[in-house]
PLY file of the C-alpha trace (Angstrom):
ply
format ascii 1.0
element vertex 132
property float x
property float y
property float z
element edge 131
property int vertex1
property int vertex2
end_header
24.94 -13.11 -0.45
22.14 -15.11 -0.20
22.13 -18.43 -2.72
19.02 -19.41 -3.31
18.57 -23.20 -5.42
18.24 -21.74 -9.04
18.87 -18.51 -8.41
21.40 -15.80 -8.74
21.17 -12.28 -7.35
23.61 -10.80 -10.19
20.43 -7.89 -10.55
21.03 -6.77 -7.02
23.69 -4.78 -6.09
24.10 -3.89 -2.18
23.37 -0.90 -1.34
22.30 0.52 -5.18
20.97 4.26 -4.90
17.96 5.37 -7.19
17.43 8.69 -8.16
14.55 10.95 -10.02
14.23 14.10 -11.98
12.77 17.12 -10.37
9.01 18.46 -10.14
7.31 14.70 -10.35
3.00 14.57 -10.33
1.96 12.35 -7.45
1.04 9.48 -9.61
4.94 9.74 -11.56
5.99 10.03 -8.34
3.93 6.71 -7.36
4.96 5.33 -11.36
8.09 5.64 -9.51
8.23 3.55 -6.65
6.07 1.50 -8.11
8.42 0.62 -10.90
11.49 0.45 -8.29
9.67 -1.61 -5.86
8.27 -4.10 -8.78
12.55 -4.66 -9.96
14.27 -4.90 -6.37
13.32 -8.16 -3.98
13.96 -5.75 -1.67
13.85 -1.88 -1.23
14.83 -0.06 1.11
13.56 4.03 1.37
15.74 5.35 3.37
17.49 8.71 5.09
21.68 9.01 5.54
21.28 10.22 8.72
19.00 7.83 10.41
19.80 5.06 12.47
16.83 3.07 12.26
17.64 3.13 8.52
21.67 1.95 9.27
19.78 -0.71 11.53
17.51 -2.31 8.53
20.38 -1.74 6.05
22.80 -3.90 8.73
20.23 -6.66 9.41
20.69 -7.06 5.55
24.20 -6.98 4.89
24.68 -9.19 7.89
22.33 -11.85 6.17
24.10 -11.53 3.06
20.89 -10.68 1.62
21.29 -7.49 -1.20
18.92 -4.65 -1.48
18.48 -1.45 -3.25
18.41 1.35 -1.37
16.29 4.72 -2.28
18.02 7.89 -0.10
15.50 10.17 -0.14
17.65 12.97 1.70
19.73 13.02 -1.04
16.52 12.65 -4.21
15.65 15.53 -5.72
12.18 14.34 -5.30
12.90 12.56 -2.13
9.76 15.15 0.37
7.49 14.10 -2.54
8.50 10.04 -1.93
7.76 10.12 0.87
4.63 11.63 1.47
4.10 9.18 -1.69
5.20 6.21 0.88
2.62 7.72 3.26
-0.56 7.11 0.91
0.54 3.78 0.11
1.75 2.40 3.66
-0.32 4.77 6.23
3.10 6.07 7.95
5.99 8.37 7.02
8.82 7.03 8.90
11.74 6.08 7.43
12.74 3.05 7.04
9.85 1.67 4.70
11.05 -1.66 3.66
9.84 -3.17 1.14
9.89 -7.47 0.45
8.14 -8.91 -2.72
6.47 -6.38 -3.59
4.57 -5.92 -0.42
5.72 -3.09 2.30
6.84 -5.41 5.89
6.68 -1.85 7.49
10.30 -0.02 9.23
13.40 -1.66 10.94
11.80 -2.91 13.75
8.98 -4.92 12.48
11.74 -6.03 9.78
14.22 -7.67 12.60
10.69 -8.52 14.18
10.33 -10.43 11.18
13.62 -12.22 11.56
13.87 -13.21 15.19
10.80 -14.94 14.11
11.53 -16.87 11.16
9.82 -15.37 8.86
12.05 -12.80 6.86
14.47 -15.28 4.85
11.17 -17.66 3.43
10.11 -13.93 2.25
12.62 -13.15 0.17
13.63 -16.22 -0.90
9.35 -16.57 -2.22
10.61 -13.54 -3.75
13.14 -15.43 -5.94
11.07 -18.13 -6.73
8.42 -15.95 -8.10
10.76 -14.35 -10.35
12.83 -17.31 -11.57
16.13 -16.08 -11.11
0 1
1 2
2 3
3 4
4 5
5 6
6 7
7 8
8 9
9 10
10 11
11 12
12 13
13 14
14 15
15 16
16 17
17 18
18 19
19 20
20 21
21 22
22 23
23 24
24 25
25 26
26 27
27 28
28 29
29 30
30 31
31 32
32 33
33 34
34 35
35 36
36 37
37 38
38 39
39 40
40 41
41 42
42 43
43 44
44 45
45 46
46 47
47 48
48 49
49 50
50 51
51 52
52 53
53 54
54 55
55 56
56 57
57 58
58 59
59 60
60 61
61 62
62 63
63 64
64 65
65 66
66 67
67 68
68 69
69 70
70 71
71 72
72 73
73 74
74 75
75 76
76 77
77 78
78 79
79 80
80 81
81 82
82 83
83 84
84 85
85 86
86 87
87 88
88 89
89 90
90 91
91 92
92 93
93 94
94 95
95 96
96 97
97 98
98 99
99 100
100 101
101 102
102 103
103 104
104 105
105 106
106 107
107 108
108 109
109 110
110 111
111 112
112 113
113 114
114 115
115 116
116 117
117 118
118 119
119 120
120 121
121 122
122 123
123 124
124 125
125 126
126 127
127 128
128 129
129 130
130 131
């Protein structure tokens, strides 16, 4: 677990899965996505069969950073969520990785941030802002 000065990550569970009810309107799907993103420092919108999604999850696990994952292929509203994520981020591909409320892209984008030394500072900003 990533330990930051004066922070607690007790509110984050590694691999926490989110579910939603059937038949959401476009606005309701966007609201649910925004709610998930706003409540969690790191969110990965994923599919269980996707190798790139596993790559993103493994990156955070290797860094001992907790994250929340929304498995779109297990979610009743997964297709609708993916459509909404495309409108929000300009890309339909998974994973869609959000840190501190902002989409940083997919797995290779996230890996590149890490290689450039920019990933953990983004996560630290999130925890500082939220005063955990």
